[in-house]
C-alpha positions in Angstrom: -23.1 20.2 -1.4 -19.5 21.5 -1.4 -19.7 22.3 2.3 -20.9 18.8 3.4 -18.8 17.2 6.1 -16.8 14.4 4.5 -14.1 14.0 7.2 -13.5 14.1 10.9 -10.3 15.1 12.7 -10.5 14.4 16.4 -13.9 15.8 17.3 -14.0 18.4 14.5 -15.8 17.8 11.2 -14.1 18.9 8.0 -15.8 20.1 4.8 -14.1 19.0 1.5 -12.3 22.3 1.1 -10.9 22.1 4.6 -9.8 18.5 4.0 -8.0 19.4 0.8 -6.2 22.2 2.6 -5.2 19.8 5.4 -3.9 17.2 2.9 -2.0 19.9 1.0 -0.2 20.9 4.2 0.6 17.2 5.0 2.3 16.4 1.7 4.8 19.2 2.4 6.0 17.4 5.6 9.5 16.0 5.7 8.3 12.3 5.3 5.2 11.1 3.4 4.0 7.6 2.8 0.8 5.7 1.9 -0.5 2.4 3.1 -2.5 0.6 0.4 -4.8 -2.4 1.0 -6.8 -4.6 -1.3 -9.4 -1.9 -2.0 -6.9 0.1 -3.9 -6.6 -2.6 -6.6 -10.3 -3.5 -6.9 -12.8 -2.2 -9.5 -11.7 -1.6 -13.1 -8.1 -2.6 -12.2 -9.3 -6.2 -11.8 -8.1 -7.0 -8.3 -10.4 -8.6 -5.7 -10.9 -7.6 -2.1 -10.6 -10.4 0.5 -14.4 -10.4 0.9 -14.8 -11.0 -2.9 -12.1 -13.7 -2.8 -13.9 -15.5 0.0 -17.3 -15.2 -1.8 -15.9 -16.7 -5.0 -14.2 -19.4 -3.1 -17.3 -20.3 -1.2 -19.4 -20.5 -4.4 -16.8 -22.7 -6.2 -16.0 -25.0 -3.3 -19.1 -25.4 -1.0 -17.7 -28.8 0.1 -14.6 -27.0 1.4 -16.8 -24.6 3.4 -18.6 -27.5 5.1 -15.3 -29.1 5.9 -13.9 -25.9 7.4 -17.1 -25.6 9.6 -16.9 -29.2 10.6 -13.4 -28.8 11.9 -14.0 -25.4 13.5 -11.8 -23.4 11.2 -15.0 -21.3 10.7 -17.5 -20.6 13.4 -20.8 -21.7 12.0 -22.8 -19.2 14.1 -20.6 -16.2 13.0 -22.4 -14.0 10.5 -19.2 -12.1 9.6 -17.4 -12.9 6.4 -14.1 -14.6 7.3 -10.7 -13.2 6.3 -9.2 -15.7 3.8 -5.7 -14.9 5.0 -6.6 -15.7 8.6 -8.2 -19.0 7.5 -5.2 -19.8 5.3 -2.9 -19.1 8.3 -5.0 -21.5 10.5 -4.8 -24.2 7.9 -1.0 -23.8 7.7 -0.7 -24.3 11.4 -2.9 -27.4 11.3 -0.9 -28.7 8.4 2.3 -28.4 10.3 0.8 -30.1 13.3 -0.2 -33.1 11.2 3.0 -33.3 9.2 4.1 -36.5 10.9 0.7 -38.1 10.6 -1.1 -39.6 7.6 -4.5 -40.3 6.4 -7.6 -38.9 4.8 -8.0 -35.8 7.0 -4.4 -34.7 6.3 -4.9 -35.0 2.5 -8.2 -33.2 2.7 -6.7 -30.4 4.7 -4.0 -29.9 2.1 -6.6 -29.8 -0.7 -8.7 -27.2 1.1 -5.6 -25.1 1.8 -4.4 -25.3 -1.8 -7.8 -24.4 -3.2 -8.0 -21.3 -1.0 -4.5 -20.1 -1.9 -5.3 -20.4 -5.6 -8.2 -18.0 -5.2 -6.0 -15.6 -3.3 -3.4 -15.6 -6.1 -6.1 -15.4 -8.7 -7.6 -12.3 -7.0 -4.2 -10.5 -7.2 -3.5 -11.0 -10.9 -5.2 -7.8 -12.1 -5.0 -7.7 -15.9 -3.5 -10.9 -17.2 -2.4 -9.3 -20.5 0.1 -7.1 -18.6 1.9 -10.3 -17.4 2.6 -11.7 -20.8 3.1 -8.4 -22.6 4.4 -5.7 -20.1 5.1 -3.5 -23.1 1.4 -2.6 -23.0 2.1 -0.5 -19.9 3.8 2.1 -22.1 0.4 3.0 -23.5 -0.6 4.3 -20.0 -3.6 2.0 -19.6 -6.6 3.8 -18.0 -7.0 1.1 -15.3 -3.8 2.4 -13.7 -4.8 6.1 -13.9 -5.3 6.5 -10.1 -2.1 4.7 -9.2 -0.1 6.9 -11.7 -1.8 10.1 -10.4 -0.9 9.1 -6.8 2.8 8.4 -7.6 3.1 11.6 -9.7 1.6 13.8 -7.1 3.6 12.3 -4.2 7.0 12.5 -6.0 6.5 16.0 -7.4 5.5 17.3 -4.0 9.0 16.7 -2.6 11.1 19.7 -1.8 14.9 19.9 -2.2 16.5 17.7 0.3 13.4 15.8 1.2 13.2 12.0 1.0 11.3 10.2 -1.7 7.8 9.0 -0.8 7.1 5.6 0.7 4.5 3.2 -0.5 3.6 0.4 1.9 1.1 -2.2 0.8 -0.4 -5.5 1.9 -1.3 -6.4 -1.7 0.5 -9.2 -3.6 -0.3 -7.6 -7.0 2.0 -5.5 -9.2 -0.2 -2.4 -9.5 2.4 0.0 -7.9 5.3 -1.4 -9.9 3.5 -1.3 -13.2 2.2 2.3 -12.6 5.7 3.5 -11.7 7.3 1.7 -14.7 4.8 3.3 -17.1 5.9 6.7 -15.7 9.6 6.0 -15.8 9.9 6.1 -12.0 12.5 4.0 -10.3 11.1 1.6 -7.7 13.4 0.9 -4.6 11.8 -2.2 -3.1 14.7 -3.8 -1.3 15.8 -5.9 -4.2 19.1 -5.2 -6.0 20.7 -6.7 -9.0 20.3 -7.0 -12.8 20.2 -10.7 -13.5 19.8 -12.0 -9.9 17.6 -9.6 -7.9 18.3 -10.5 -4.3 16.9 -8.7 -1.3 19.3 -6.2 0.0 18.0 -4.0 2.9 20.5 -1.2 2.3 18.7 -0.5 -1.0 16.1 1.4 1.1 18.8 3.8 2.3 19.8 4.9 -1.2 18.2 7.7 -3.3 18.3 9.2 -6.7 18.9 12.8 -7.8 19.6 14.7 -11.0 23.1 16.2 -10.9 22.2 18.7 -13.6 19.1 20.1 -11.8 19.4 23.7 -10.7 17.0 25.9 -8.8 13.3 24.9 -9.1 14.3 21.9 -11.2 15.6 20.3 -7.9 12.0 19.9 -6.7 10.5 16.4 -6.8 11.8 12.9 -6.4 13.0 10.4 -9.0 12.1 7.2 -7.2 9.6 5.7 -4.7 10.3 3.3 -1.9 8.0 0.3 -2.1 7.5 -2.0 0.9 5.3 -5.1 0.2 4.5 -6.2 3.7 2.9 -9.5 2.7 5.0 -10.5 -0.2 4.5 -10.4 -4.0 3.4 -12.4 -6.9 6.8 -11.7 -8.5 8.9 -13.1 -5.6 10.1 -16.6 -5.4 11.9 -18.6 -2.7 15.0 -20.5 -4.0 17.2 -22.9 -2.2 20.9 -22.0 -1.9 23.3 -24.7 -3.1 24.2 -27.1 -0.4 22.1 -25.3 2.2 18.8 -25.8 3.9 18.1 -22.1 3.8 16.3 -20.2 1.0 16.6 -16.7 -0.3 13.9 -14.6 -1.9 14.5 -13.4 -5.5 12.4 -11.0 -7.6 11.6 -12.1 -11.1 10.2 -10.1 -14.1 6.5 -10.7 -14.6 6.9 -12.6 -17.9 9.5 -14.9 -16.3 7.1 -16.2 -13.6 3.8 -15.8 -15.5 3.7 -19.4 -16.9 4.2 -20.8 -13.4 1.5 -18.6 -11.9 -0.9 -19.4 -14.7 -0.4 -23.1 -14.3 -0.9 -22.9 -10.5 -4.2 -20.9 -10.8 -5.5 -23.5 -13.3 -4.9 -26.3 -10.8 -1.4 -27.5 -11.4 0.9 -28.0 -8.3 0.2 -27.9 -4.6 2.5 -25.0 -3.7 2.2 -21.4 -5.0 5.2 -20.5 -7.1 5.3 -17.0 -5.7 6.3 -15.9 -2.2 3.1 -14.8 -0.4 3.0 -14.3 3.3 -0.1 -15.3 5.2 1.2 -13.5 8.4 2.7 -15.9 10.8 3.8 -19.6 10.8 6.7 -21.1 8.8 7.0 -18.3 6.3 8.9 -16.3 8.8 11.7 -18.9 9.3 15.3 -18.5 8.3 16.1 -16.1 5.5 12.5 -15.7 4.5 11.8 -14.5 8.0 14.6 -12.0 7.8 13.1 -10.4 4.6 9.6 -9.9 6.0 10.9 -8.9 9.4 13.1 -6.2 7.7 10.1 -4.9 5.7 8.0 -4.5 8.9 11.0 -2.8 10.5 11.1 -0.3 7.7 7.4 0.4 8.2 7.8 0.9 11.9 10.9 3.1 11.3 9.0 5.4 9.0 6.1 5.8 11.5 8.6 6.9 14.1 10.3 9.6 12.1 9.7 13.3 12.9 7.3 15.3 10.8 5.7 12.3 9.0 2.3 11.8 7.3 0.7 8.5 6.4 -2.3 8.1 4.1 -4.2 4.9 4.4 -6.5 3.7 1.5 -8.1 0.4 0.7 -7.1 -1.2 4.0 -9.9 -2.9 6.0 -7.9 -3.2 9.2 -8.1 -7.0 9.2 -4.4 -7.5 10.0 -3.9 -7.4 13.8 -0.1 -7.3 13.5 -0.3 -4.2 11.3 -3.0 -2.7 13.5 -0.7 -2.9 16.5 2.1 -1.2 14.6 -0.2 1.7 13.7 -1.5 2.1 17.2 2.0 2.2 18.7 3.0 4.7 16.1 0.6 7.2 17.5 3.0 7.7 20.4 5.0 9.8 17.8 3.4 13.3 18.4 4.5 14.6 15.0 2.9 11.8 13.0 -0.3 12.6 11.1 -2.5 9.9 9.6 -5.3 10.2 7.1 -7.6 7.2 6.8 -10.0 6.8 3.9 -12.7 4.2 4.7 -15.9 3.9 2.7 -17.8 2.1 5.5 -17.6 5.2 7.6 -20.7 7.5 7.4 -20.3 11.1 8.5 -23.4 13.2 9.2 -23.5 16.4 11.3 -19.9 15.9 12.4 -20.9 12.5 13.8 -19.3 9.3 12.5 -20.9 5.9 12.2 -18.8 2.9 11.2 -20.7 0.1 9.3 -17.7 -2.2 8.9 -16.6 -5.3 10.9 -13.3 -4.3 12.4 -13.6 -4.0 16.2 -10.1 -2.5 16.3 -11.1 0.3 14.0 -14.2 1.0 16.1 -12.0 1.6 19.1 -9.7 3.8 17.1 -12.5 5.9 15.8 -14.0 6.2 19.3 -10.7 7.5 20.7 -11.1 10.7 18.6 -7.3 11.3 18.3 -6.5 14.7 16.7 -3.5 13.1 14.9 -5.9 11.0 12.8 -8.3 12.3 10.0 -11.0 10.0 8.9 -12.5 10.3 5.5 -15.8 8.5 4.8 -19.1 8.6 3.0 -18.9 5.8 0.5 -17.4 6.8 -2.9 -15.8 9.9 -1.3 -13.4 7.5 0.4 -12.6 5.3 -2.6 -8.9 5.0 -3.8 -9.7 6.9 -6.9 -11.0 9.8 -4.8 -7.9 9.7 -2.6 -5.7 10.2 -5.7 -7.9 13.2 -6.7 -7.7 14.7 -3.2 -4.0 15.1 -3.4 -2.9 18.6 -4.5 -1.8 19.0 -8.1 1.9 20.0 -8.6 0.7 23.1 -10.4 -0.4 24.6 -7.1 3.2 24.7 -6.0 4.3 26.4 -9.2 1.6 29.0 -8.8 2.6 29.6 -5.2 6.3 30.0 -6.2 5.3 32.4 -9.0 3.4 34.6 -6.5 6.4 34.7 -4.2 8.6 35.7 -7.1 6.2 38.4 -8.2 6.1 39.8 -4.7 9.9 39.9 -4.5 10.1 41.6 -7.9 7.5 44.2 -6.9 9.5 44.9 -3.7 12.7 45.1 -5.6 11.1 47.6 -8.1 9.8 49.7 -5.2 13.3 49.8 -3.5 14.9 50.8 -6.8 12.4 53.7 -7.2 13.3 54.9 -3.7 17.1 54.4 -4.1 18.0 54.0 -7.8 21.7 54.4 -7.0 21.8 51.3 -4.8 20.4 49.1 -7.5 17.7 47.3 -5.5 18.1 44.4 -3.2 21.7 43.4 -2.7 23.2 40.0 -2.3 
């Protein structure tokens, strides 16, 4: 039914019409952003959630699972599905500890780690045809429909003088970049340059505007800010000449595709792209500077006055990110909308059926700043894009205001025709 409770804000249940009204008000705030997790790239788009990645890995390499249990990387008595990123992080720590040693255990550890990372990379490829032939994106593939709708609605909701929307993501895939490119939107992701795209933090402080736009044409934004908190399949770490330090460079998809393809098929021990399994050696030197700057931008956004953050496809498995979100709630003007399918809402009561203990505590706090959207498919990423208000609503609202002003002006002219209506 249309009046069924599909969301909870604080202790109050919201029907779908109330939720839509709440979201329509939030997108008019001074700063808007979204946080996307693996769930936003799953389904028809071809991406895999961490749960699916682990399931595929366990079926393909049962011998690795036994090895991980033997050396306590996995608790054999734990019924919960492990987070592949956390396991990969633990393997990296163990590898560093054994770097000076040799032997069978060290070689086996490297093999288990390499196999797991291959499955993580493979789970983020999405549609392989887009890598080799990005021109296919100009045909507006239906798999990217929800991403395009999200970006269109966010950018067109911007009022004159307001900043462009921010997209924060833990995903390695290129779904956001490809969707923006198919729409002709500029992506400000911190990388600057034509032939050598090097990370330049000040790129996030720049914006785009149409110098010819007048009046209503000044509405909307011409770019999005994209912050990939865990790295990207299109980033590579390159050594500087004569230096031990490395810098991160962004490459076009076709330029790195052959290397990624070879790696997924089993060639090479190191992933060609710059992925961050949070923690460990990936944060050292220049590499650490890049990812530290990305998290700083996320924290900075959450601390701004009159901000709204929409969260979709994120399972709350990153403790570092969770702490940032929890601290951000000290900003009294911040509003957060979280879509999570594992949340069941009945009679204004919420029951969480997921595995995140952190999320359970957040839900139990009943914070009025947070709106939880649940009930299975109603909280999918595709539904999130549909919940956002259509730009036509703003046009209709503006038309109503203009009509009211015109009626008022006509009335005043009738009362005082000499004056000529409203002056100035």
